[in-house]
C-alpha atoms as a printed R data frame, in Angstrom:
   type eleno elety resid chain resno       x       y       z
1  ATOM     1    CA   MET     A     1 123.650  95.900 122.596
2  ATOM     2    CA   PRO     A     2 122.960  98.425 119.829
3  ATOM     3    CA   GLU     A     3 120.557 100.229 122.175
4  ATOM     4    CA   ASN     A     4 123.343 100.593 124.755
5  ATOM     5    CA   ILE     A     5 125.661 102.059 122.139
6  ATOM     6    CA   THR     A     6 123.000 104.524 121.020
7  ATOM     7    CA   LEU     A     7 122.351 105.465 124.645
8  ATOM     8    CA   ALA     A     8 126.102 105.919 125.311
9  ATOM     9    CA   VAL     A     9 126.497 108.099 122.206
10 ATOM    10    CA   GLY     A    10 123.550 110.240 123.320
11 ATOM    11    CA   ILE     A    11 124.986 110.646 126.828
12 ATOM    12    CA   ILE     A    12 128.429 111.506 125.466
13 ATOM    13    CA   SER     A    13 126.872 114.095 123.159
14 ATOM    14    CA   ALA     A    14 124.910 115.598 126.042
15 ATOM    15    CA   ILE     A    15 127.970 115.720 128.293
16 ATOM    16    CA   SER     A    16 130.134 117.300 125.589
17 ATOM    17    CA   GLY     A    17 127.399 119.879 124.921
18 ATOM    18    CA   LEU     A    18 127.201 120.709 128.618
19 ATOM    19    CA   VAL     A    19 130.992 121.044 128.862
20 ATOM    20    CA   GLY     A    20 130.932 123.341 125.805
21 ATOM    21    CA   VAL     A    21 128.301 125.551 127.407
22 ATOM    22    CA   ILE     A    22 130.268 125.761 130.662
23 ATOM    23    CA   VAL     A    23 133.550 126.546 128.893
24 ATOM    24    CA   GLY     A    24 131.813 129.145 126.711
25 ATOM    25    CA   GLY     A    25 130.290 130.773 129.787
26 ATOM    26    CA   ILE     A    26 133.660 130.940 131.514
27 ATOM    27    CA   ILE     A    27 135.311 132.461 128.436
28 ATOM    28    CA   THR     A    28 132.535 135.045 128.164
29 ATOM    29    CA   ALA     A    29 132.747 135.934 131.861
30 ATOM    30    CA   VAL     A    30 136.544 136.333 131.777
31 ATOM    31    CA   SER     A    31 136.501 138.420 128.594
32 ATOM    32    CA   ASN     A    32 133.761 140.701 129.985
33 ATOM    33    CA   TYR     A    33 135.758 141.153 133.189
34 ATOM    34    CA   LEU     A    34 138.916 142.054 131.283
35 ATOM    35    CA   LEU     A    35 137.075 144.422 128.958
36 ATOM    36    CA   TYR     A    36 135.468 146.176 131.944
37 ATOM    37    CA   GLN     A    37 138.764 146.638 133.818
38 ATOM    38    CA   LYS     A    38 140.577 148.604 131.093
39 ATOM    39    CA   PRO     A    39 138.023 151.458 130.712
40 ATOM    40    CA   GLU     A    40 137.712 151.725 134.491
41 ATOM    41    CA   LYS     A    41 141.474 152.098 134.877
42 ATOM    42    CA   THR     A    42 141.556 154.658 132.068
43 ATOM    43    CA   GLU     A    43 138.752 156.604 133.735
44 ATOM    44    CA   ARG     A    44 140.616 156.648 137.062
45 ATOM    45    CA   LYS     A    45 143.749 157.966 135.332
46 ATOM    46    CA   ARG     A    46 141.720 160.674 133.557
47 ATOM    47    CA   ASP     A    47 140.062 161.727 136.828
48 ATOM    48    CA   ARG     A    48 143.442 161.890 138.559
49 ATOM    49    CA   ARG     A    49 144.894 163.981 135.713
50 ATOM    50    CA   ASN     A    50 141.897 166.355 135.775
51 ATOM    51    CA   ARG     A    51 142.253 166.771 139.548
52 ATOM    52    CA   VAL     A    52 145.937 167.691 139.159
53 ATOM    53    CA   ILE     A    53 145.048 170.225 136.448
54 ATOM    54    CA   GLU     A    54 142.389 171.810 138.679
55 ATOM    55    CA   ILE     A    55 144.810 172.054 141.601
56 ATOM    56    CA   LYS     A    56 147.458 173.702 139.408
57 ATOM    57    CA   ARG     A    57 144.884 176.146 138.039
58 ATOM    58    CA   ALA     A    58 143.720 177.067 141.544
59 ATOM    59    CA   SER     A    59 147.284 177.534 142.766
60 ATOM    60    CA   ARG     A    60 148.068 179.829 139.827
61 ATOM    61    CA   LEU     A    61 144.982 181.939 140.552
62 ATOM    62    CA   ILE     A    62 145.941 182.203 144.213
63 ATOM    63    CA   ASP     A    63 149.509 183.108 143.238
64 ATOM    64    CA   ALA     A    64 148.237 185.858 140.921
65 ATOM    65    CA   ASP     A    65 146.008 187.272 143.664
66 ATOM    66    CA   LEU     A    66 148.857 187.231 146.167
67 ATOM    67    CA   SER     A    67 151.202 188.917 143.657
68 ATOM    68    CA   ARG     A    68 148.691 191.725 143.100
69 ATOM    69    CA   ALA     A    69 148.222 192.117 146.838
70 ATOM    70    CA   GLN     A    70 151.982 192.255 147.356
71 ATOM    71    CA   ALA     A    71 152.339 194.880 144.619
72 ATOM    72    CA   ALA     A    72 149.587 196.973 146.224
73 ATOM    73    CA   ALA     A    73 151.253 196.653 149.627
74 ATOM    74    CA   ASN     A    74 154.610 197.708 148.161
75 ATOM    75    CA   ILE     A    75 153.003 200.768 146.586
76 ATOM    76    CA   CYS     A    76 151.402 201.692 149.884
77 ATOM    77    CA   VAL     A    77 154.720 201.381 151.702
78 ATOM    78    CA   LEU     A    78 156.778 203.238 149.102
79 ATOM    79    CA   GLU     A    79 154.222 205.964 148.380
80 ATOM    80    CA   PRO     A    80 152.274 206.713 151.528
81 ATOM    81    CA   LEU     A    81 149.022 208.550 151.052
82 ATOM    82    CA   THR     A    82 149.114 212.214 151.912
83 ATOM    83    CA   PRO     A    83 146.321 214.750 151.566
84 ATOM    84    CA   ARG     A    84 147.953 216.046 148.376
85 ATOM    85    CA   SER     A    85 148.192 212.578 146.842
86 ATOM    86    CA   LEU     A    86 144.456 212.123 147.436
87 ATOM    87    CA   GLU     A    87 143.461 215.298 145.488
88 ATOM    88    CA   PRO     A    88 143.011 213.535 142.126
89 ATOM    89    CA   PHE     A    89 140.606 211.102 143.734
90 ATOM    90    CA   ILE     A    90 138.537 213.712 145.577
91 ATOM    91    CA   ASN     A    91 137.672 215.855 142.575
């Protein structure tokens, strides 16, 4: 009978050790998953914000170019080039 008790205690210890390893593995896997998700979400937000900034910058550059072109067109309409107006540029 004492041998059976010793055997049962050994089996219980082995089973509890195995359960501890499994639970520890699950906790580690879940915590790694959660820790990985937050930086990935932050990176997606940063990329989205950078893309919006680039689009705004490009639209401002295009707007500036179009404004200069419109000003040049207005000058050409209001002050048409005549041979006399070209004299400063010829000499």
